[in-house]
C-alpha positions as CSV (number, residue, x, y, z in Angstrom):
1,M,-0.1,0.0,-0.2
2,T,1.5,3.3,-1.2
3,I,-0.1,7.0,-0.7
4,H,-1.3,8.3,-4.4
5,K,0.5,11.0,-5.6
6,E,-2.4,13.5,-6.2
7,G,-2.0,13.6,-2.0
8,F,0.6,14.5,-1.2
9,G,-0.6,18.3,-1.4
10,T,-4.0,17.8,0.6
11,I,-1.8,15.9,3.3
12,F,0.8,18.4,3.6
13,I,-1.5,20.9,4.4
14,A,-3.6,18.6,6.6
15,L,-0.5,18.1,8.7
16,A,0.5,21.6,8.4
17,V,-3.2,23.1,10.0
18,L,-3.7,20.0,12.4
19,L,0.0,20.8,14.3
20,A,-0.5,24.6,14.3
21,L,-3.9,23.6,16.1
22,N,-2.4,21.4,18.4
23,A,0.7,23.8,19.6
24,G,-2.5,26.7,19.8
25,V,-3.8,24.8,22.0
26,Y,-1.3,23.5,24.0
27,F,-0.2,27.3,24.9
28,L,-3.6,28.1,25.3
29,A,-5.3,25.4,27.7
30,G,-2.4,23.4,28.5
31,V,-1.0,19.9,28.3
32,D,-4.3,18.2,29.5
33,V,-6.4,19.8,26.7
34,T,-3.7,18.8,24.3
35,Q,-3.9,15.3,24.7
36,Y,-7.5,15.1,23.6
37,T,-7.0,17.3,20.4
38,T,-3.4,15.3,19.8
39,L,-5.8,12.2,19.6
40,A,-8.4,13.6,17.5
41,S,-6.0,14.9,15.1
42,F,-4.5,11.5,14.8
43,I,-7.9,10.2,14.1
44,V,-8.7,13.0,11.3
45,F,-4.6,12.3,9.7
46,A,-5.3,9.0,9.2
47,L,-8.7,9.0,7.4
48,V,-6.9,11.6,5.2
49,L,-4.0,8.7,4.4
50,N,-6.6,6.5,4.2
51,F,-8.7,8.4,1.5
52,F,-5.4,8.7,-0.8
53,R,-4.3,5.0,-0.1
54,N,-3.1,3.5,-3.5
55,P,-3.3,-0.5,-2.8
56,K,-1.4,-2.5,-5.3
57,R,-3.8,-5.0,-7.2
58,D,-3.6,-7.4,-10.0
59,A,-5.6,-5.6,-12.8
60,I,-8.0,-8.6,-15.0
61,I,-7.2,-8.1,-18.2
62,Q,-9.8,-10.0,-20.9
63,D,-10.6,-8.7,-23.9
64,G,-14.5,-7.7,-24.1
65,A,-14.6,-7.8,-20.7
66,I,-15.5,-4.2,-19.1
67,V,-13.5,-3.8,-16.2
68,A,-14.8,-1.8,-13.1
69,P,-13.6,1.8,-13.4
70,A,-13.8,2.2,-9.6
71,D,-14.2,0.8,-6.3
72,G,-17.8,1.7,-5.0
73,K,-21.7,0.0,-5.2
74,I,-23.5,0.0,-8.0
75,V,-26.4,2.9,-7.7
76,T,-27.8,2.5,-11.2
77,I,-28.3,0.4,-14.4
78,E,-30.7,1.8,-16.8
79,E,-31.0,2.4,-20.4
80,V,-30.4,6.1,-20.9
81,E,-30.3,8.5,-23.8
82,E,-26.5,9.9,-23.7
83,D,-26.8,13.1,-25.8
84,E,-23.2,14.7,-25.1
85,Y,-21.4,12.6,-27.5
86,L,-22.8,9.1,-28.5
87,K,-26.2,10.7,-29.1
88,T,-28.2,7.6,-28.6
89,K,-29.5,5.1,-26.4
90,C,-27.0,3.5,-23.8
91,L,-26.8,1.4,-20.8
92,Q,-26.2,3.7,-17.8
93,V,-23.7,1.4,-15.3
94,S,-23.1,3.8,-12.0
95,I,-20.7,3.6,-9.6
96,F,-21.1,5.6,-6.2
97,M,-17.6,5.8,-4.3
98,S,-18.0,6.9,-0.4
99,V,-15.5,8.6,1.6
100,F,-14.2,4.9,2.8
101,N,-13.3,4.0,-1.0
102,V,-10.0,3.9,-2.3
103,H,-10.6,7.1,-4.9
104,I,-8.6,6.0,-8.2
105,N,-10.3,5.6,-11.5
106,W,-9.2,3.2,-14.1
107,F,-9.8,2.8,-17.8
108,P,-12.3,-0.2,-17.9
109,I,-11.2,-1.3,-21.7
110,K,-8.5,-1.1,-23.9
111,G,-8.5,1.4,-27.2
112,I,-8.0,4.4,-28.1
113,V,-9.4,7.8,-26.3
114,K,-11.5,9.1,-28.9
115,Y,-12.8,12.3,-27.2
116,F,-12.3,14.3,-23.4
117,R,-13.6,17.2,-22.2
118,H,-14.2,18.7,-18.8
119,H,-17.3,20.6,-17.7
120,N,-17.6,23.0,-14.7
121,G,-20.8,22.5,-12.8
122,R,-22.7,21.8,-9.4
123,F,-21.5,20.0,-6.4
124,M,-24.8,18.1,-5.7
125,A,-25.0,14.8,-3.7
126,A,-23.2,12.3,-6.3
127,Y,-25.8,9.4,-5.9
128,L,-28.9,11.8,-7.2
129,P,-29.4,11.1,-10.9
130,K,-28.9,15.0,-11.9
131,S,-25.1,14.5,-10.9
132,S,-24.5,12.9,-14.1
133,T,-25.0,15.8,-16.0
134,E,-25.3,19.0,-13.8
135,N,-22.3,18.2,-11.6
136,E,-18.5,19.2,-12.3
137,R,-17.6,16.3,-14.4
138,T,-15.0,14.6,-16.8
139,T,-16.4,12.7,-20.0
140,V,-14.1,10.2,-21.7
141,V,-14.7,8.1,-25.1
142,I,-12.7,5.1,-25.6
143,E,-12.6,3.2,-28.9
144,D,-11.7,-0.6,-28.8
145,R,-10.3,-2.5,-31.9
146,K,-13.8,-3.5,-32.9
147,G,-14.9,0.0,-32.8
148,T,-16.8,0.2,-29.9
149,Q,-17.1,2.9,-28.1
150,V,-17.8,3.2,-24.0
151,L,-18.1,6.5,-22.2
152,L,-17.0,6.7,-19.2
153,R,-18.0,10.0,-17.0
154,Q,-16.0,11.0,-13.6
155,V,-18.9,12.9,-11.5
156,A,-17.7,15.3,-8.4
157,G,-19.8,14.9,-5.5
158,A,-21.3,17.3,-2.8
159,M,-17.6,17.1,-1.1
160,A,-15.7,16.2,-4.0
161,R,-13.8,19.5,-5.3
162,R,-11.1,18.4,-7.9
163,I,-11.6,15.8,-10.7
164,V,-7.9,14.9,-12.1
165,C,-8.1,12.9,-15.8
166,Y,-4.5,11.8,-17.7
167,A,-7.2,10.9,-20.7
168,E,-5.7,13.0,-23.6
169,E,-7.2,12.6,-27.3
170,E,-5.8,9.9,-29.8
171,K,-4.2,8.2,-27.3
172,N,-3.8,4.6,-27.1
173,I,-4.7,2.9,-23.6
174,E,-4.4,-0.4,-21.7
175,Q,-7.4,-2.0,-19.3
176,G,-6.7,-1.2,-15.8
177,Q,-4.2,1.6,-16.8
178,E,-4.7,4.3,-14.4
179,M,-7.2,7.0,-15.7
180,G,-7.3,9.7,-13.0
181,F,-8.6,10.6,-9.5
182,I,-11.2,11.7,-7.8
183,K,-11.1,13.9,-4.4
184,F,-13.6,12.8,-1.6
185,G,-17.2,11.1,-2.1
186,S,-17.9,10.8,-5.8
187,R,-19.4,8.6,-8.6
188,V,-18.2,7.2,-12.1
189,D,-20.9,6.7,-15.1
190,L,-20.6,3.9,-17.8
191,Y,-22.5,4.0,-20.5
192,L,-22.2,1.0,-23.0
193,P,-23.8,-0.4,-26.1
194,L,-27.6,-1.7,-25.4
195,D,-26.3,-5.2,-26.4
196,S,-23.4,-5.3,-23.6
197,R,-24.0,-8.2,-21.0
198,I,-24.6,-6.9,-17.7
199,D,-22.8,-8.9,-14.7
200,V,-23.5,-6.6,-11.8
201,K,-26.6,-6.2,-9.9
202,I,-28.1,-2.9,-7.8
203,D,-26.1,-2.2,-4.5
204,Q,-23.5,-4.5,-5.5
205,K,-20.0,-3.4,-4.3
206,V,-17.1,-3.8,-7.0
207,V,-13.6,-3.5,-6.9
208,G,-11.8,-1.1,-9.8
209,R,-9.4,-3.5,-12.5
210,Q,-10.8,-6.6,-10.6
211,T,-14.5,-6.9,-10.7
212,I,-16.0,-7.4,-14.4
213,I,-18.8,-4.9,-15.1
214,G,-20.2,-6.8,-17.9
215,W,-19.4,-7.4,-21.4
216,L,-18.9,-6.2,-25.0
217,K,-20.4,-8.1,-28.1
């Protein structure tokens, strides 16, 4: 287990703030109070470290498989109209990430990035359906060797204030390759062809790089 590079700045700031807070409490209230604030600070710092953890895990590499792009819980499986890029009906599969999940995102299939956009937006709770189109988000479209396109959307949540995405248009990417990071509670949406086979269920917990969401035809 290591710390993700996107967490170094936040961890440093958190450490500095907590040290300053405890120093202030020590000089104003003495040792008796400081021992409690120190314990509370340790818990807060441990939670920050846990959020930015980068676990070592082997990726499932399987032609045709759609591998989970994030850790979390399946909150949506439904037929929708995707009107940003694909302009057609798709199967939407959404994964909600709580603050306790790993927040790294991975590419679900191998292919070439055909489209990438970042959209400014609101910060509603990520489990709400409207968050997919109204919240701060990025949209990435991947085309596999057969010409099948999969759209992947990183969506900010009520606590998420920064989405990081490493996708670049016309770049080849590998299945399970790191795609980005969302800081604090958030959601990832997959838009798949209607004839895709879905192997997950609502409320099922999935593991990024290791759970197969379904299969492309």
